[in-house]
N, C-alpha and C positions, 0 to 999 in steps of 0.2 A: 464454574470451578469444579475441578475433579477431586473426589475424595477416595483415596485408595484404602479400601477396607482391610487389606493385608498389612497396612502400615500404621494402623491406628488402634488405640485401646478399645476394648469392647464397650466401654461406657459411651464413647463418642459414636460408635456404630448405633447403639440404642437411641441416642438423641436424634440422629439423622433419620432413622427408620420411623420413629414415632412422630417426628415433626412433619414428615412428608407422606406417609401412608395414612391418610385421613380422608373422611372420618372413618373410624373403625366401629363396627357394631359391638355392643356390650352383651356378654353372656353373664347372667346372674346365676351362678352355680350353687345349687343346694346339694350337699352330700351328707352322708351319715357314717359314723364309724361302726365297728362291729357291735358295739353296745347300744346303738341307736341314737347316739348324741348327734344333733344336727350342726352343720356348719354352712354358712352362706358367704359367698365372696364374688365380686364382679371381675370379669376378665375381658379385656379388649383385644388381646391376642386371640382372636376367635373368628371363625367363619364356617360356611357350609362347603362341603367338598364333593357332594354327589347326592343322587336321589335313588339309586338302585344298586346297593343299599343306600338308604338315606343317612349320610355321615356328616357329622359336625365335629369340629375340633377346637380345643383350647390349648394354649401353651402355658404350662405352669412352671414358674421359676422357683428357686429355693428361697427360704427365709434369709435375712441378711447374714446370719451366722452359718448358713449352709445346710441346715436341716430341711427336710421335706415339709411343704405346707400341708395343712390339714386336708385341703381339697384333694391333693394327689394321694395322700395316705388313705383317705376314706374311700375314694373311688377304687383304689387297688384292693382294699379290704372287702368291699361289697359288690364291686362290678357294676355299679349303677349310679346315676345322678340325674338331676333335672336341671334344665336351662330355662330361665325366664328372661324375656326381653324387658328393657327398662323404658317406661314411658316418661314423658317430661315431668308429670306431676309426682313421680316417685324418685326423681334424680337425686334429690338431697338425701333421701333415705338410703339410696344405693351407696352414696359416698360414706355414710356411717358404717355400712357393712364392709367397706374397704379398709377400715382401720385394722391394725394388726393386733387384734385382741388375743389373749391367751386362749387355749383350747376349751377351757371350762366356761367361757363367756358365750352366751347365746346372741349372735349378731342380729338375728331376726327380732328378738325381743328388744334389743337396744334401739333398733330402728323403728319399732312399732309396727312390725309386719306380722302377718299370720300365714299359716300354711294350710293347704288342703290336700287330701290324700290323692295319690296318683292312681291310675287304673290298671297299669301293667307292671309296675315296680313298687318296691316298698318305700322309696324315698319320696317325700311330698314335694309339691311345687309351691311357689309363692302365690298366695291367693289373690293379691292385689294386681298382679301383672296381667296385661291383656293377652300375652302370648307365652305359652310354656310348652316345653318339650320333655317327654320322658325318654331317657336314654340308657342303654346298656353299654358297658365298655366293649369297644370293638378292637382297639389296639392301642398300645403306647409305644412311642418312638423317642429315644433319647436325642435331644438336639442341644449339644453342649451341656450347659448347666440346667437347661430347661428340659421339660418332658412334654411332648405333644400327646395329649389325651384325645383319642378319637372315639366318639360315641355313635352308636346307631340309634336313630330316632325311632322309637316304637309307638309313640302316640304324641299328638299335638293338640293343645287346647287353645282356642282362640275366642275372644270375647264375642258373644252373639251379635252385638251391634256392629261389629266390623266384618261380619260374614255376609257377603252380597249374594252368593250362590254356592251353597254347600256342595251340591252335586258336581258342579264344575270347578270347585275349589277357587272361586273368585273372592278375593279379600280386598276390603277397602283399606289399603295400607296407610293412607294419610290419617284415617280415624284412629289408628293405633298410637300416633303421636310419639314415636320412639326417639330416643336420643343416641348420639354416637360420640365416641371419644376423639378429642382433638389433641394437639400438642400441649406440653406443660402439665403442671400438677392439677390444675382445676378447670381446664377448658373443655367444653362439650359443644356439640352442634345438635340442631333439631332437624326434623324432616319437613318442617313447615314451609321452607323456601325451596321450591322445586322449579326446574326448567325442563320442559318436554321437548325432546329432540327425537322424532320418530326415526326408526331404522329404515334403510332403503335397500332395494334389490339392485343387483348389477345393472339390470335393464333401466331402472329409474335413474341411476347414476349416469349411464351412457346418454340418456335423453337430456339430462341437465347439462352435460358437457356439450352436447350438440347444440342445445338452445343458446349456450353462451358464446358460441363461435361467431 
């Protein structure tokens, strides 16, 4: 069935995109305002976009009434933020931080989470997460009512037990046990069910075709 995005309301476009672009990694964003008050919120409109510079991006939408979310306002005020990935055993606590609390409520405290100081920026990271990135604001790009926030990764923290070879940057990804966002309000996926399909070279593909003749 064809869905013409030019002929449908934006709400339906959103439903189609989040139903089919799955699973999406989740960025647990910690930011702080000019006074140092912390905010934490998860974003699944998130991914990595390069390694030199190392750029990650989240897409921040407005509040229902149209005002800017704390995450965007804080990052614009301080020029920095941290991203923490979400492991399976913290997924329910991540959902708590997704609630639309007023600015004076500490989402981290509500979820029973703690923070640990970053090494290169003033914004802390979530201590319980197995992967965290320290980011400085690289660029913001308006995307309709959303704002794409692009951050340059200045430092990355990975749980020791998941580091196979630090010198060669080999990580035991399954040991991180991360979750991803699926469709609907409460669906998530894990990285526990994996299928290995090795990549092939053009020569290997040609040999396979010849063998099948």
